C-alpha positions in Angstrom: 0.0 0.0 0.0 1.4 3.4 -1.0 2.1 6.2 1.5 -0.6 8.3 -0.1 -3.3 5.6 0.4 -2.2 5.1 4.1 -2.8 8.7 4.9 -6.2 9.4 6.5 -8.1 12.5 5.5 -7.4 14.2 8.9 -3.6 13.5 8.4 -3.7 15.1 4.9 -5.5 18.1 6.3 -3.0 18.4 9.2 0.0 18.2 6.9 -1.5 20.7 4.5 -2.2 23.0 7.4 1.4 22.8 8.6 2.7 23.6 5.1 0.3 26.5 4.8 1.4 27.9 8.1 5.1 27.5 7.2 4.5 29.4 3.9 2.4 32.2 5.5 4.9 32.8 8.3 7.8 32.9 5.9 6.0 35.1 3.4 4.2 37.5 5.7 7.1 38.1 8.1 9.4 39.4 5.4 7.8 40.3 2.0 7.9 44.0 3.0 11.7 43.7 3.4 12.0 42.1 0.0 10.1 45.0 -1.6 12.1 47.6 0.3 15.4 45.9 -0.6 14.6 45.7 -4.3 13.5 49.4 -4.4 16.6 50.5 -2.6 18.9 49.0 -5.3 17.0 50.8 -8.1 14.0 48.7 -9.0 10.8 50.5 -9.9 7.5 49.6 -8.2 6.7 47.2 -11.1 10.2 45.6 -11.1 10.0 45.1 -7.3 6.6 43.5 -7.6 8.0 41.3 -10.4 10.8 40.2 -8.1 8.4 39.2 -5.3 6.2 37.3 -7.8 9.0 35.3 -9.4 10.5 34.5 -6.0 7.2 33.0 -4.9 7.0 31.0 -8.1 10.6 29.7 -7.9 10.3 28.8 -4.2 7.1 27.0 -4.8 8.3 25.0 -7.8 11.6 24.2 -6.2 10.0 22.9 -3.0 7.7 20.7 -4.9 10.6 19.2 -6.8 12.9 18.7 -3.8 10.0 17.3 -1.7 8.9 14.7 -4.2 12.5 13.9 -5.1 13.9 13.3 -1.6 10.8 12.7 0.5 12.2 15.0 3.3 10.7 18.3 4.5 13.0 20.7 2.6 11.5 24.2 2.8 12.9 27.1 0.9 12.6 30.9 1.2 14.1 34.1 -0.1 17.1 35.5 1.8 15.5 37.9 4.4 19.0 39.0 5.6 20.0 39.4 2.0 17.0 41.7 1.4 17.9 43.7 4.4 21.5 44.0 3.0 20.0 45.4 -0.3 17.9 47.9 1.6 21.0 49.2 3.4 23.3 49.1 0.4 21.2 51.4 -1.9 21.8 51.9 -5.6 25.2 51.0 -7.0 27.1 52.0 -10.1 25.1 50.7 -13.1 21.8 51.0 -11.3 19.1 48.3 -11.4 20.7 46.3 -14.3 23.9 46.0 -12.4 22.0 44.8 -9.3 20.3 42.2 -11.5 23.7 41.1 -12.8 24.8 40.7 -9.2 21.8 38.5 -8.5 22.8 36.2 -11.3 26.4 36.0 -10.0 25.1 35.1 -6.6 23.0 32.3 -8.1 26.0 31.0 -10.1 28.2 31.0 -6.9 25.6 29.0 -5.0 25.5 26.4 -7.8 29.3 26.2 -7.8 29.3 25.8 -4.0 27.3 22.7 -4.5 29.3 21.3 -7.4 32.9 22.4 -6.6 34.3 21.0 -3.4 37.1 23.6 -3.1 34.5 26.4 -3.1 32.5 24.7 -0.5 35.7 24.4 1.6 36.4 28.1 1.0 32.9 28.9 2.3 33.7 27.0 5.5 36.6 29.4 6.1 34.3 32.4 6.4 34.4 33.2 10.1 30.9 33.1 11.6 31.5 36.1 14.0 32.5 38.4 11.1 29.6 37.3 8.9 27.1 37.7 11.7 28.6 41.1 12.7 28.3 42.4 9.2 24.7 41.3 9.1 24.0 42.9 12.5 25.5 46.2 11.3 23.4 46.2 8.2 20.3 45.5 10.2 20.8 48.2 12.8 19.5 51.2 10.8 16.5 49.2 9.7 15.6 48.1 13.2 15.7 51.7 14.4 12.8 52.6 12.0 10.1 51.5 14.5 11.6 53.7 17.2 11.8 56.7 14.9 8.4 56.0 13.4 6.7 56.0 16.8 8.4 59.3 17.7 7.5 61.0 14.4 4.2 59.4 13.4 2.7 57.8 16.6 -0.9 57.5 15.2 0.4 55.6 12.1 3.2 53.5 13.6 1.9 53.2 17.1 -0.8 50.6 16.3 1.7 48.4 14.4 4.1 48.4 17.4 1.3 47.8 19.9 0.0 44.8 18.0 3.5 43.4 17.7 4.0 43.7 21.5 0.6 42.1 22.3 1.2 39.2 20.0 4.6 38.6 21.5 2.8 37.6 24.6 -0.3 35.9 23.1 1.2 34.1 20.1 4.9 34.9 19.5 5.1 33.1 16.1 2.5 35.4 14.7 3.8 38.6 16.1 5.5 39.8 13.0 2.8 38.7 10.5 0.2 40.4 12.7 2.2 43.6 12.8 2.6 43.6 9.0 -1.1 42.9 8.6 -1.8 45.9 10.8 0.5 48.0 8.7 -1.5 47.0 5.6 -4.8 47.9 7.3 -3.4 51.3 8.4 -2.0 51.9 4.9 -5.4 51.1 3.3 -7.1 53.4 5.8 -4.7 56.2 5.0 -5.3 55.7 1.3 -9.1 55.9 1.7 -8.8 58.9 4.0 -6.7 60.7 1.5 -9.0 59.9 -1.4 -6.2 58.0 -3.1 -6.5 54.6 -4.6 -4.5 51.8 -6.2 -4.5 51.4 -9.9 -6.3 48.1 -10.7 -3.8 47.6 -13.5 -1.0 46.8 -11.1 -2.9 44.3 -9.0 -2.1 41.4 -11.3 1.4 39.9 -11.2 3.5 40.6 -14.3 7.1 39.5 -14.7 9.3 42.5 -15.8 12.5 41.5 -17.7 15.7 43.5 -17.1 18.8 42.8 -19.2 21.6 42.2 -16.7 24.7 44.2 -16.6 27.6 44.0 -14.1 30.0 46.5 -12.6 32.8 45.9 -10.2 31.1 48.1 -7.7 28.0 45.8 -7.9 30.1 42.7 -7.5 31.8 44.1 -4.3 28.7 45.9 -2.8 26.0 43.4 -3.7 27.1 40.1 -5.1 29.8 39.1 -2.6 28.1 40.3 0.6 24.8 38.8 -0.6 26.4 35.5 -1.3 28.1 35.4 2.1 24.9 36.4 4.0 22.8 33.9 2.1 25.2 31.0 2.8 26.0 31.9 6.4 22.5 33.1 7.5 20.2 30.9 5.4 21.7 27.8 3.8 23.9 26.6 6.6 21.3 27.3 9.4 18.7 25.7 7.2 20.8 22.6 7.0 21.3 22.6 10.7 17.6 22.9 11.4 16.9 19.8 9.3 19.7 17.9 11.0 18.2 18.7 14.4 15.1 16.8 13.3 17.1 13.8 11.9 17.2 14.8 8.2 20.3 15.0 6.1 20.1 17.8 3.5 21.1 16.7 0.0 23.6 19.6 -0.1 24.6 19.4 -3.7 21.1 19.1 -5.1 19.8 21.8 -2.8 22.5 24.3 -3.8 22.1 23.5 -7.5 18.4 23.8 -7.4 18.3 27.1 -5.4 21.2 28.6 -7.2 19.7 27.8 -10.6 16.3 29.2 -9.4 18.2 32.5 -8.5 19.8 32.6 -11.9 16.5 32.0 -13.8 14.6 34.6 -11.7 17.4 37.1 -11.5 16.5 39.1 -14.7 13.0 39.4 -13.3 14.1 40.6 -9.8 14.7 37.4 -8.0 17.7 38.1 -5.8 18.2 34.9 -3.8 16.4 31.6 -3.4 17.8 29.5 -0.5 17.0 27.0 2.2 14.6 28.3 4.9 16.0 28.8 8.3 13.5 30.3 10.7 10.4 28.7 9.2 12.1 25.4 8.4 11.1 23.8 11.7 7.4 24.4 11.0 7.4 21.6 8.4 10.2 19.5 9.7 9.2 19.3 13.4 6.8 16.9 15.1 4.0 19.5 15.0 3.7 18.8 11.3 3.3 15.1 11.8 4.3 12.5 14.5 5.9 10.3 11.8 9.1 11.9 10.4 8.8 9.9 7.2 5.6 11.8 6.3 6.5 15.3 7.1 7.8 15.9 3.5 4.2 16.4 2.5 4.1 19.5 4.7 6.9 21.0 2.6 5.1 20.1 -0.5 2.0 21.8 0.8 4.1 24.9 1.5 5.3 24.8 -2.1 1.7 24.9 -3.3 0.9 27.7 -0.9 3.7 29.8 -2.3 2.3 29.4 -5.8 -1.0 30.8 -4.4 0.8 33.6 -2.7 2.5 34.5 -6.0 -1.0 35.4 -7.4 -1.5 37.9 -4.5 2.0 39.3 -4.5 1.3 42.2 -6.9 -1.7 43.5 -5.0 0.3 43.4 -1.7 3.2 45.2 -3.4 0.8 47.9 -4.7 -0.6 48.6 -1.3 2.9 48.7 0.2 4.1 51.1 -2.5 1.2 53.5 -1.7 1.6 53.4 2.1 2.5 56.6 4.0 6.2 57.2 4.4 7.7 55.5 7.4 5.0 53.0 8.0 6.4 50.1 5.9 9.9 50.8 7.2 8.7 50.5 10.8 7.0 47.2 10.1 10.1 45.9 8.3 12.2 46.9 11.3 10.0 45.0 13.7 10.3 41.9 11.4 14.1 42.1 11.6 14.6 42.5 15.4 14.8 38.7 16.0 17.4 38.4 13.2 19.4 41.3 14.7 19.4 39.7 18.1 20.6 36.4 16.7 23.3 38.1 14.6 24.6 40.0 17.6 24.7 36.8 19.6 26.6 35.0 16.8 29.0 37.9 16.4 30.0 38.2 20.1 29.7 34.6 21.3 33.3 33.8 20.8 35.4 36.0 23.1 38.6 35.9 21.0 36.7 37.3 18.0 34.8 40.1 19.8 37.1 43.0 18.8 37.2 42.1 15.2 33.4 41.5 15.2 32.8 44.9 16.9 34.9 46.6 14.2 33.0 44.7 11.5 29.6 45.7 13.1 30.6 49.4 13.4 31.8 49.7 9.8 28.7 48.0 8.5 26.4 50.1 10.6 28.1 53.3 9.5 26.7 53.0 6.0 29.8 54.5 4.4 30.4 54.2 0.7 34.0 54.4 -0.6 34.9 54.2 -4.3 31.3 53.3 -5.0 31.4 50.2 -2.8 29.0 49.9 0.2 29.8 49.4 3.8 29.1 45.6 3.9 32.2 44.9 1.9 34.4 47.3 3.9 33.1 45.8 7.1 34.3 42.3 6.2 37.6 43.7 5.1 38.0 45.8 8.3 37.1 42.8 10.4 39.7 40.6 8.7 42.3 43.3 9.1 41.5 43.7 12.8 41.8 40.0 13.3 45.2 40.1 11.6 46.4 42.9 13.8 45.1 41.3 17.0 47.0 38.1 16.1 44.4 35.7 17.3 43.8 32.3 15.7 41.9 32.4 12.5 39.9 29.3 13.1 36.3 29.9 14.1 33.0 28.0 13.9 32.4 26.8 10.3 29.8 28.4 8.1 29.3 25.4 6.0 28.2 21.8 6.6 30.9 19.2 6.8 
């Protein structure tokens, strides 16, 4: 008797529900950050909406493929830390086409990390404290937005923060989605109150092609930091989450699949498809199903859910684009606080690396741009230089699976 026929209707419903929750949590807790990041590096509203749309499609299709192929609950996502990196980087030399070229380069590097063993070993040499410190520095200015928003626009931002605080007590998992939903409600209310509206023509998802270009500034400011952040903050933790539930990630296939998805969606605004980290446990844990052998169906359900979310992506992007200034930024900042806390912990956990990590954090948080290259690149360089000056051992926790 097949696994499908052994599943009772209640089991199918439970697995589908677990997959839907995983998709909703992953999508709703960070889609605003994706839109903000794409707009920051030069995308128009239509191009940012296109990016959100193709990311949902790629994540859904890739999850269906990996789930059916390996029968383990592999869940995928976009790189939320990567989107935050884009938001802090801003437009680079060459504009949006150069950013798109950087996305394609990231995808190619991810594919190579799965196929070429020396590159995988090189990734393992990236010190975790410096990678996490760079990410924390990038996130700092974004996480200050709720504080600034409450001070400057308390009637707009205050309800969003209040809902977030209440939900932290009532249902922590849904705190960020609830805050973002509140932001959408406030945004719609502001639109109606101001007599403005959203053009119905932008409510349907449309992929927008951009011919890629590439500049050395985009490579240094976008491609390399985005690759490091995606590997260190998404792919490696995602592998660790699956391992904690007894699953071994098919590393090569996962990297080739997600990297290829990034390359294919890059010209349409897809900046990074990768393993899910935060939401991975929702499909891989016992709450999805008591039997570990059947939890892969929750990941498949999450894949179908992302395909449905793709249909709604353009409408959500249109509302976000029309929202009052500061509202979306505040909601995005709330969504990143947990990531900031985890990054700070990872950066400062090893005492021997704290000085180098602190320097990396400060340079990344400064937002400086030198020779057209953003602060994330200079932060890693400064951290490595500080480590060399301090004379400590270079070995730190690995950022890649062994």
